[in-house]
VEXLO-771931 format. One line per 3 residues: number of its first residue (from 1); their letters; for each residue z, y, x of C-alpha. Coordinates in Angstrom, 3 decimals. Layout:
BEGIN
NUM> a> Z/Y/X ~ ...
***
This chain:
BEGIN
1> mip> 0.000/0.000/0.000 ~ -1.085/3.312/1.511 ~ 1.546/6.080/1.252
4> dyl> 0.780/9.176/-0.804 ~ 0.499/11.569/2.109 ~ -0.421/14.588/0.010
7> sqf> 2.788/14.366/-2.019 ~ 4.834/14.093/1.197 ~ 3.127/17.029/2.904
10> pip> 4.940/20.379/2.776 ~ 1.828/22.408/1.895 ~ 0.450/21.920/-1.654
13> anl> -2.975/20.248/-1.802 ~ -4.624/23.264/-3.448 ~ -3.855/25.374/-0.350
16> lpl> -5.251/22.907/2.205 ~ -8.629/23.463/3.905 ~ -11.188/20.876/2.804
19> kll> -11.347/19.092/6.153 ~ -7.570/18.694/6.279 ~ -7.495/17.522/2.674
22> qll> -10.025/14.819/3.554 ~ -7.996/13.746/6.599 ~ -4.916/13.189/4.436
25> qpv> -6.687/11.143/1.751 ~ -7.392/7.383/1.878 ~ -10.890/5.914/1.825
28> dsd> -11.981/4.312/-1.441 ~ -13.722/0.920/-1.594 ~ -17.255/2.195/-2.277
31> psr> -19.443/0.004/0.025 ~ -22.130/2.675/0.324 ~ -19.715/5.240/1.708
34> kve> -19.762/6.317/5.358 ~ -16.316/6.620/6.931 ~ -15.634/8.963/9.837
37> vts> -13.850/6.948/12.535 ~ -13.884/9.463/15.416 ~ -14.529/13.193/15.604
40> hyd> -14.292/16.218/17.859 ~ -14.887/19.382/15.847 ~ -14.582/22.994/16.994
43> fdq> -15.697/25.916/14.822 ~ -15.456/29.702/15.315 ~ -13.179/29.207/18.290
46> fgp> -12.060/32.826/18.658 ~ -12.899/34.075/15.170 ~ -11.129/34.473/11.823
49> rre> -12.474/31.161/10.496 ~ -11.032/29.146/13.379 ~ -10.944/25.403/12.680
52> ych> -10.489/22.599/15.168 ~ -9.947/18.858/14.873 ~ -10.032/15.761/17.041
55> mlm> -9.461/12.348/15.527 ~ -9.720/8.692/16.431 ~ -9.081/5.591/14.327
58> als> -6.615/2.977/15.581 ~ -6.001/-0.514/14.240 ~ -2.449/-1.208/13.132
61> pqp> -1.086/-4.546/11.859 ~ 1.472/-2.482/9.912 ~ 0.532/-0.233/6.977
64> tih> 2.077/2.789/8.723 ~ 2.884/3.880/12.277 ~ 5.103/6.710/13.431
67> lqd> 3.623/9.693/15.181 ~ 6.024/9.492/18.112 ~ 4.650/6.052/18.951
70> iss> 1.169/7.429/19.705 ~ 1.791/11.141/20.191 ~ -0.264/11.341/23.411
73> eag> -3.451/10.109/21.712 ~ -2.859/12.480/18.787 ~ -2.703/15.360/21.247
76> egv> -5.558/14.322/23.517 ~ -7.959/12.933/20.902 ~ -9.303/10.114/23.065
79> vey> -8.351/6.525/23.843 ~ -8.208/7.180/27.588 ~ -7.551/10.599/29.105
82> stp> -8.731/10.931/32.726 ~ -9.197/7.954/35.039 ~ -6.448/5.638/36.329
85> dvr> -4.723/6.638/39.559 ~ -5.375/3.568/41.725 ~ -4.158/3.719/45.338
88> amg> -4.334/0.058/46.383 ~ -6.744/-2.835/45.962 ~ -6.108/-4.674/42.719
91> gls> -4.145/-1.808/41.259 ~ -6.351/-1.874/38.168 ~ -5.950/-5.574/37.439
94> dfv> -4.046/-4.980/34.195 ~ -6.178/-2.102/32.880 ~ -6.443/-2.559/29.107
97> psv> -7.434/0.667/27.289 ~ -5.590/1.116/23.998 ~ -4.059/3.636/21.619
100> sgl> -0.492/3.102/22.825 ~ -0.983/-0.644/22.550 ~ -3.215/-0.553/19.448
103> dyv> -6.926/-1.366/19.360 ~ -9.486/1.257/18.329 ~ -12.845/1.479/16.565
106> vas> -14.620/3.866/18.943 ~ -13.972/3.792/22.698 ~ -13.539/7.409/23.773
109> wgd> -12.788/8.917/27.172 ~ -12.252/12.498/28.270 ~ -10.749/14.647/30.982
112> gsf> -10.785/18.091/29.417 ~ -14.315/18.825/30.651 ~ -16.379/15.737/29.858
115> yty> -16.109/13.376/26.889 ~ -17.992/10.155/26.203 ~ -18.015/7.802/23.211
118> nla> -19.226/4.322/22.302 ~ -18.443/1.696/19.713 ~ -15.672/-0.609/20.880
121> ekv> -16.944/-3.866/22.343 ~ -14.727/-5.945/20.057 ~ -16.207/-4.228/16.999
124> wma> -19.902/-4.623/17.711 ~ -19.500/-8.163/19.026 ~ -17.374/-9.307/16.059
127> lgl> -19.864/-7.837/13.574 ~ -23.002/-8.803/15.507 ~ -24.381/-5.259/15.704
130> spr> -27.361/-4.140/17.795 ~ -27.558/-0.661/19.390 ~ -30.424/1.797/19.715
133> cig> -30.484/5.337/21.089 ~ -32.238/8.424/19.766 ~ -32.529/11.914/21.216
136> gdp> -31.891/12.888/24.803 ~ -34.644/15.519/24.860 ~ -33.634/18.299/27.309
139> adg> -35.260/20.819/24.944 ~ -32.627/19.846/22.371 ~ -29.799/20.223/24.844
142> grq> -29.905/16.555/25.778 ~ -28.138/15.597/22.572 ~ -28.207/11.828/22.210
145> kii> -26.933/9.530/19.477 ~ -26.372/5.810/19.478 ~ -26.955/3.848/16.282
148> fdd> -25.843/0.305/15.552 ~ -27.742/-1.918/13.110 ~ -26.807/-5.209/11.504
151> lsl> -30.087/-7.036/11.975 ~ -28.851/-10.204/10.274 ~ -28.961/-8.544/6.835
154> pef> -30.787/-6.277/7.832 ~ -28.755/-3.098/7.417 ~ -29.611/-0.048/9.516
157> gvv> -27.348/2.779/10.618 ~ -24.157/0.742/10.154 ~ -22.456/2.902/12.808
160> ege> -23.742/6.052/14.466 ~ -22.420/8.895/16.549 ~ -22.945/11.230/19.479
163> ist> -22.647/9.746/22.944 ~ -21.118/12.699/24.781 ~ -20.023/16.307/24.776
166> qhy> -18.755/18.773/27.359 ~ -16.103/21.478/27.306 ~ -16.555/24.630/29.323
169> fsv> -14.575/27.338/27.502 ~ -16.100/25.857/24.317 ~ -17.507/22.454/23.377
172> srn> -21.242/21.936/23.887 ~ -21.583/20.025/20.608 ~ -19.425/18.569/17.877
175> vsw> -19.007/14.806/17.765 ~ -18.792/12.667/14.652 ~ -18.838/8.881/14.495
178> qms> -19.372/7.349/11.087 ~ -19.264/3.703/10.034 ~ -20.298/1.828/6.920
181> neh> -17.252/1.325/4.711 ~ -18.397/-2.229/4.047 ~ -18.570/-3.151/7.739
184> lrr> -15.406/-1.259/8.683 ~ -13.396/-3.030/6.001 ~ -14.880/-6.369/6.998
187> ylw> -13.762/-5.837/10.599 ~ -10.282/-4.720/9.522 ~ -10.070/-7.755/7.219
190> mrg> -11.026/-10.093/10.065 ~ -8.390/-8.478/12.314 ~ -5.749/-8.188/9.574
193> chg> -5.258/-4.516/10.471 ~ -5.185/-1.130/8.770 ~ -7.398/1.723/9.908
196> vrv> -5.144/4.627/10.933 ~ -6.385/8.147/11.639 ~ -4.684/9.617/14.698
199> fyy> -5.484/13.310/14.865 ~ -4.698/16.890/15.728 ~ -5.857/19.642/13.367
202> eaa> -5.576/23.405/13.439 ~ -6.991/26.167/11.274 ~ -6.586/29.884/10.736
205> vad> -5.876/30.488/7.039 ~ -5.282/33.527/4.888 ~ -1.739/34.843/4.734
208> cea> -0.316/34.061/1.286 ~ 3.010/34.035/-0.547 ~ 3.107/30.229/-0.897
211> lra> 2.912/29.706/2.865 ~ 5.305/32.600/3.547 ~ 7.807/30.911/1.239
214> lmn> 7.625/27.786/3.417 ~ 8.223/29.939/6.505 ~ 11.382/31.417/4.938
217> get> 10.978/34.778/6.629 ~ 10.294/33.377/10.102 ~ 7.221/34.163/12.215
220> sve> 6.901/30.495/13.132 ~ 8.216/27.334/11.498 ~ 7.993/23.611/12.286
223> fkp> 8.200/20.562/10.029 ~ 9.041/17.424/11.969 ~ 10.513/14.501/10.005
226> dpg> 12.179/11.920/12.254 ~ 10.857/9.297/12.209 ~ 7.739/10.512/10.516
229> wfe> 3.978/10.540/10.394 ~ 3.380/14.242/11.146 ~ 4.459/17.354/13.003
232> lci> 3.405/20.646/11.408 ~ 3.645/24.151/12.795 ~ 2.861/27.307/10.814
235> rey> 2.888/30.585/12.708 ~ 1.523/34.105/12.562 ~ -1.885/34.480/14.198
238> egq> -3.910/37.737/14.447 ~ -3.222/38.874/10.901 ~ -3.517/35.350/9.532
241> lll> -1.499/32.163/9.629 ~ -2.306/29.297/11.977 ~ -1.722/25.708/10.867
244> qlw> -1.239/23.134/13.631 ~ -0.815/19.494/12.669 ~ -0.356/16.280/14.666
247> atv> -0.503/13.247/12.381 ~ -1.075/9.530/11.855 ~ -2.557/8.684/8.455
250> tav> -3.364/5.178/7.233 ~ -6.813/5.624/5.703 ~ -8.378/2.162/5.234
253> tpe> -6.793/-1.109/4.143 ~ -7.976/-4.561/5.309 ~ -9.532/-5.307/1.939
256> lcr> -13.200/-6.256/1.631 ~ -15.595/-4.199/-0.468 ~ -16.713/-6.021/-3.553
259> dks> -19.960/-7.822/-2.804 ~ -22.862/-6.832/-4.983 ~ -24.334/-9.948/-6.582
262> adg> -27.767/-10.579/-8.012 ~ -26.141/-12.928/-10.517 ~ -25.486/-11.036/-13.710
265> llw> -28.324/-8.505/-13.434 ~ -29.942/-7.719/-16.770 ~ -33.686/-7.381/-16.293
268> pgd> -35.939/-5.367/-18.635 ~ -37.049/-7.435/-21.601 ~ -34.417/-10.123/-21.041
271> aep> -31.677/-10.735/-23.597 ~ -29.090/-12.146/-21.187 ~ -28.088/-11.605/-17.556
274> mtr> -30.075/-13.545/-14.974 ~ -28.443/-16.004/-12.589 ~ -29.864/-18.077/-9.761
277> nra> -29.297/-21.290/-11.720 ~ -31.092/-19.928/-14.744 ~ -33.965/-18.593/-12.591
280> rqi> -34.467/-22.039/-11.048 ~ -34.933/-23.521/-14.500 ~ -37.811/-21.174/-15.353
283> ryp> -41.084/-23.070/-15.093 ~ -43.541/-21.653/-12.579 ~ -44.976/-19.061/-12.960
286> ges> -43.106/-18.506/-16.236 ~ -41.507/-15.126/-16.887 ~ -42.575/-12.221/-14.700
289> vfl> -41.118/-8.808/-14.070 ~ -43.033/-5.614/-13.293 ~ -41.843/-3.380/-10.447
292> ddr> -42.782/0.179/-9.580 ~ -44.573/-0.195/-6.247 ~ -42.183/2.311/-4.666
295> flk> -40.126/-0.838/-4.269 ~ -42.265/-1.393/-1.128 ~ -41.307/1.851/0.622
298> rye> -38.145/0.323/2.062 ~ -40.263/-2.295/3.836 ~ -43.386/-0.275/4.671
301> qnh> -41.470/2.399/6.538 ~ -39.434/0.113/8.781 ~ -41.102/-1.868/11.540
304> ffn> -38.468/-4.597/11.322 ~ -40.115/-5.809/8.113 ~ -43.574/-7.272/7.640
307> stp> -45.212/-5.717/4.606 ~ -48.890/-6.202/5.461 ~ -50.885/-6.629/2.227
310> frs> -53.254/-9.593/2.058 ~ -55.946/-10.736/-0.320 ~ -55.676/-14.118/-2.000
313> gsv> -58.702/-14.921/-4.088 ~ -59.266/-12.012/-6.437 ~ -55.780/-10.464/-6.123
316> wrc> -53.876/-8.531/-3.511 ~ -50.406/-9.729/-2.613 ~ -47.633/-7.596/-1.144
319> sps> -44.759/-9.876/-0.255 ~ -42.376/-8.248/2.261 ~ -40.595/-10.509/4.724
322> yqg> -37.997/-10.175/7.460 ~ -38.131/-11.860/10.871 ~ -38.878/-15.297/9.375
325> qwa> -35.455/-15.277/7.677 ~ -36.578/-14.502/4.145 ~ -39.636/-13.378/2.227
328> frd> -40.617/-12.287/-1.251 ~ -43.187/-14.603/-2.831 ~ -46.095/-14.052/-5.179
331> cir> -45.733/-10.263/-5.431 ~ -49.123/-9.255/-6.850 ~ -50.441/-5.713/-7.204
334> vgr> -51.658/-4.851/-10.693 ~ -52.916/-1.443/-11.760 ~ -52.471/1.579/-9.556
337> nli> -48.706/1.460/-9.044 ~ -47.350/-1.833/-10.361 ~ -46.257/-5.125/-8.832
340> rvp> -45.892/-8.320/-10.838 ~ -43.555/-11.009/-9.524 ~ -42.364/-14.257/-11.198
343> mre> -38.648/-14.205/-11.942 ~ -38.272/-17.704/-10.508 ~ -39.705/-16.588/-7.145
346> lyk> -37.621/-13.420/-7.111 ~ -34.420/-15.448/-7.015 ~ -35.659/-18.051/-4.532
349> glp> -34.174/-17.715/-1.035 ~ -33.703/-13.940/-1.071 ~ -30.457/-12.142/-0.113
352> dre> -28.682/-10.542/-3.045 ~ -29.197/-7.031/-1.708 ~ -32.987/-7.491/-1.717
355> iih> -32.968/-8.754/-5.300 ~ -30.784/-5.804/-6.292 ~ -33.245/-3.474/-4.554
358> ahs> -36.100/-4.999/-6.589 ~ -34.042/-4.680/-9.780 ~ -33.627/-0.937/-9.178
361> hal> -37.433/-0.607/-9.451 ~ -37.959/-2.886/-12.477 ~ -39.817/-1.313/-15.404
364> aqa> -39.389/-1.896/-19.114 ~ -42.344/-3.289/-21.033 ~ -42.779/0.013/-22.885
367> kva> -43.217/1.780/-19.541 ~ -45.612/-0.902/-18.271 ~ -47.727/-0.408/-21.390
370> efd> -48.462/3.153/-20.218 ~ -50.298/1.805/-17.145 ~ -53.921/0.694/-16.902
373> lge> -53.465/-2.758/-15.377 ~ -57.089/-2.777/-14.240 ~ -56.972/0.529/-12.367
376> ehi> -57.743/0.396/-8.659 ~ -54.693/0.632/-6.400 ~ -54.409/2.139/-2.924
379> vek> -54.904/-1.210/-1.157 ~ -58.188/-1.834/-2.990 ~ -59.339/1.680/-2.125
382> tqr> -58.498/1.083/1.522 ~ -60.459/-2.174/1.450 ~ -63.477/-0.341/-0.019
385> yld> -63.211/2.146/2.831 ~ -63.048/-0.725/5.312 ~ -66.061/-2.405/3.680
388> vll> -68.328/0.644/4.089 ~ -67.252/0.999/7.729 ~ -67.957/-2.674/8.446
391> elg> -71.385/-2.297/6.850 ~ -71.950/0.859/8.902 ~ -71.089/-1.065/12.075
394> dml> -73.541/-3.854/11.256 ~ -76.445/-1.477/10.635 ~ -75.708/0.800/13.577
397> eel> -75.662/-2.325/15.753 ~ -79.118/-3.249/14.437 ~ -80.464/0.271/14.946
400> gra> -78.961/0.386/18.421 ~ -80.651/-2.891/19.370 ~ -83.972/-1.428/18.272
403> vgr> -83.592/1.516/20.661 ~ -82.214/-0.467/23.581 ~ -78.445/-0.319/23.043
406> des> -76.327/-3.480/23.209 ~ -73.070/-2.464/21.469 ~ -71.792/-4.882/18.836
409> apd> -70.484/-3.831/15.424 ~ -66.823/-4.295/16.494 ~ -67.505/-2.082/19.524
412> ivk> -68.932/0.609/17.256 ~ -66.453/0.821/14.351 ~ -63.508/-0.908/16.091
415> fdr> -63.102/-3.412/13.244 ~ -63.925/-7.092/13.744 ~ -65.100/-9.041/10.679
418> qel> -64.056/-12.398/12.109 ~ -60.590/-11.174/13.048 ~ -60.176/-9.643/9.608
421> kne> -61.234/-12.933/8.036 ~ -58.815/-14.954/10.170 ~ -55.816/-12.622/10.403
424> gwt> -56.259/-10.070/7.638 ~ -55.013/-6.577/8.422 ~ -52.319/-7.785/10.831
427> gyp> -54.041/-6.323/13.896 ~ -54.916/-3.006/12.220 ~ -51.779/-0.928/11.531
430> elc> -53.940/2.072/10.651 ~ -55.153/0.231/7.550 ~ -51.569/-0.623/6.592
433> rla> -50.536/3.025/6.949 ~ -53.376/4.219/4.756 ~ -52.582/1.556/2.148
436> qva> -48.890/2.416/1.872 ~ -47.453/3.256/-1.533 ~ -49.198/6.296/-3.012
439> pld> -47.261/7.418/-6.114 ~ -48.809/9.876/-8.523 ~ -46.055/12.367/-7.709
442> mse> -46.830/12.206/-3.974 ~ -45.764/15.341/-2.119 ~ -48.227/17.678/-0.446
445> qef> -46.932/16.724/2.999 ~ -47.424/13.016/2.286 ~ -50.921/13.743/0.970
448> lsr> -51.927/15.681/4.094 ~ -50.552/12.916/6.298 ~ -52.698/10.390/4.443
451> ckn> -55.754/12.662/4.866 ~ -55.062/12.494/8.592 ~ -55.102/8.677/8.387
454> ihe> -58.462/8.781/6.591 ~ -59.925/11.087/9.239 ~ -58.677/9.030/12.174
457> iaq> -60.341/5.924/10.771 ~ -63.564/7.853/10.145 ~ -63.634/8.957/13.802
460> rvp> -63.747/5.458/15.253 ~ -67.502/5.442/15.996 ~ -67.869/6.502/19.684
463> ngf> -69.447/9.928/20.152 ~ -71.467/8.666/23.124 ~ -73.100/5.957/21.040
466> lrs> -74.074/8.400/18.279 ~ -75.433/10.886/20.819 ~ -77.599/8.173/22.359
469> lik> -79.079/7.332/18.934 ~ -79.823/10.984/18.201 ~ -81.459/11.386/21.627
472> sag> -83.479/8.246/20.910 ~ -84.615/9.983/17.719 ~ -86.215/12.638/19.919
475> hdg> -83.583/15.364/20.207 ~ -82.678/16.936/23.527 ~ -79.260/15.939/24.839
478> kdi> -78.346/19.535/25.667 ~ -78.660/20.455/21.984 ~ -75.923/18.014/20.966
481> kef> -73.653/18.014/23.997 ~ -71.071/20.054/22.062 ~ -71.347/17.846/18.981
484> agl> -68.626/15.351/18.153 ~ -67.543/13.049/15.372 ~ -68.481/14.447/11.994
487> rll> -71.342/16.675/13.213 ~ -72.961/13.680/14.898 ~ -72.655/11.599/11.724
490> qam> -74.156/14.451/9.709 ~ -77.061/14.852/12.141 ~ -77.680/11.111/11.994
493> tni> -77.768/11.265/8.197 ~ -80.218/14.186/8.245 ~ -82.550/12.302/10.598
496> ler> -82.504/9.173/8.444 ~ -83.083/11.131/5.224 ~ -86.139/12.804/6.774
499> lna> -87.568/9.533/8.069 ~ -86.996/7.799/4.740 ~ -88.575/10.665/2.831
502> dge> -91.683/10.264/5.031 ~ -91.667/6.468/4.647 ~ -91.384/6.000/8.411
505> qid> -90.618/2.633/10.035 ~ -88.389/1.751/12.979 ~ -91.127/2.307/15.567
508> afg> -91.360/5.956/14.454 ~ -87.636/6.621/15.036 ~ -88.296/8.904/18.001
511> agt> -91.794/10.078/17.069 ~ -90.889/13.588/15.977 ~ -87.980/15.904/15.343
514> ipe> -87.172/19.137/13.544 ~ -84.315/21.532/14.485 ~ -82.905/21.296/10.964
517> dlt> -81.778/17.727/11.719 ~ -78.943/19.223/13.740 ~ -78.150/22.334/11.726
520> vrn> -78.488/21.608/8.008 ~ -75.260/20.971/6.164 ~ -75.638/17.742/4.260
523> cam> -73.862/17.870/0.890 ~ -73.578/14.083/0.834 ~ -71.387/14.241/3.965
526> aal> -69.311/17.248/2.862 ~ -66.312/15.102/1.936 ~ -65.796/14.158/5.606
529> fln> -65.637/17.804/6.645 ~ -63.408/18.818/3.751 ~ -61.031/15.959/4.495
532> ndl> -60.908/17.220/8.080 ~ -60.004/20.674/6.712 ~ -57.157/19.041/4.802
535> ria> -56.063/17.130/7.892 ~ -55.579/20.320/9.862 ~ -54.299/22.390/6.929
538> dah> -50.854/23.907/7.304 ~ -48.619/21.870/5.029 ~ -46.910/25.089/3.962
541> dag> -50.154/26.947/3.229 ~ -50.938/25.689/-0.254 ~ -53.885/28.087/-0.503
544> gvl> -55.895/26.267/2.162 ~ -55.237/22.902/0.577 ~ -56.237/24.136/-2.880
547> val> -59.492/25.645/-1.599 ~ -60.510/22.405/0.105 ~ -59.727/20.337/-3.001
550> erl> -61.624/22.731/-5.261 ~ -64.658/22.433/-2.967 ~ -64.384/18.677/-3.487
553> dfd> -64.608/19.310/-7.261 ~ -61.007/18.260/-7.855 ~ -59.121/19.821/-10.763
556> vaa> -56.198/21.404/-8.931 ~ -54.293/21.855/-12.207 ~ -53.474/18.142/-11.917
559> lne> -51.411/18.891/-8.795 ~ -48.523/19.937/-11.030 ~ -47.762/16.227/-11.372
562> gyg> -48.175/15.515/-7.638 ~ -50.913/14.773/-5.124 ~ -51.525/11.092/-5.939
565> ral> -54.730/11.743/-7.886 ~ -55.898/14.127/-5.182 ~ -55.600/11.298/-2.639
568> dhv> -57.649/9.023/-4.914 ~ -60.314/11.693/-5.203 ~ -60.502/12.420/-1.468
571> lda> -60.638/8.748/-0.479 ~ -63.307/8.005/-3.092 ~ -65.361/10.947/-1.829
574> vva> -65.087/9.876/1.817 ~ -66.121/6.326/0.905 ~ -69.076/7.764/-1.035
577> sfa> -70.167/9.758/2.043 ~ -70.204/6.670/4.246 ~ -71.915/4.706/1.473
580> hln> -74.675/7.345/1.443 ~ -75.147/7.054/5.210 ~ -75.263/3.259/4.830
583> sql> -77.894/3.490/2.102 ~ -80.088/5.644/4.363 ~ -79.679/3.195/7.228
586> rqf> -80.440/0.252/4.950 ~ -83.624/1.869/3.592 ~ -84.838/2.641/7.089
589> ler> -84.033/-0.748/8.616 ~ -85.434/-2.778/5.720 ~ -88.723/-0.952/5.524
***
């Protein structure tokens, strides 16, 4: 049982600064909560809003510990202050860092100038956590954080905090280490210990009658129960009052968070809660549930998961998996933004948290009825884009052979039909990025990022190869030496349109040229240029984006609901541009 610290504290709760109020309150059992287990906070050091705190969390087998038992750590704010004074060999043989004999959650060391932090070895080894570092850029002051993940679940960001700080008249950065309540309580449960905050706190507060009453006419007063869990000093400070508190507060009990279970979930359209036993009894494929495809975002945006879509017969499947440990089965895309999955498969071999995640995206039948189940989704659109590029590669290979080039289609468009047939999109992450979930309410920034993906794929044909074809068509190399990418594709289209209009055959490819081949803007290829304008548009300059979309004949009034339809329109237009170039190549090569 955790004591009621607020009722025992001399200052009423309504007069306490928020940070101090939080330090004196216990942590509830919400598994999604992040619990601060170590901190070093310094704000407005010499100003009227002065607030300072350092805190570490110790592990105590008893529900409470007295301040005098660990007063040095409360004052210093670290597990070890300075380095041991060793004057003979072997003098460090019994070195066991501790909080006055108690274990700790975060290993912290300092000497008044330099401070370093890391998760205690016992903690990460007992929980099986894996570290990764972010930051360290000198431009950002070298700030670096370490993050621990539980890859067995997987659960990311279980623990995270700054690695170091320095003190030279003032601290270089504040430090805060936070840990998942679920994992912290699990560790405390395994150890049979309570999590105790050991801290020092001070703050400049407004002078008021309630605090003056506690001071009883004195300029400085101390509250120091013996034995007790705190020492409090209130004194006059530059026209205000300064609170100084050393304390030990039991914040977390060794009780596990309640596990969330997939058994008992009520799915849309079902009259009774689903259980694993009941799901196993459903005949395959049996009942199915429809999910909003935003269900996939969790898996698409984390490289630890495999979420590569693949085609099976006439349908596209999107069945996320994790490191060979578990996988969704038979998740089939239907309509633009829906996924259909059999209930039986949903409960087969998946961790509860993944089933619960799917449940949070389940749609009622009435909502499903609003969708066109035959509408093309983003994966199908991406495949259509891939198809026109593969066809382009085949025909450019044939045209290149005719003029003495020996590049193969995979060399030209950087996509290999045989590899795609054997391995799907596995070797082409750019296709997976383009085919990620594209909700109708997509933000402008997400839309512009996807336009960049479209452009990067369109630019795969080597400029040198295109220049060689245009020179083979009779144009001088110096006229196109500044051309790249889209201008070369446009010039190629102009040449082919002229030759087709004249009914020319392959042997006339370089027979004659006109300057307009290189200068005329081809309306059929405009979508490629407009998509490039979108790619380089400032995400905060809505005017430039709107102009480009209007030039693509898109009704910008529809943007009020998001940029999803705009993405459909742009991708369709880009595919149409490449399809036009392919049709000109086909006419010329087949004549």
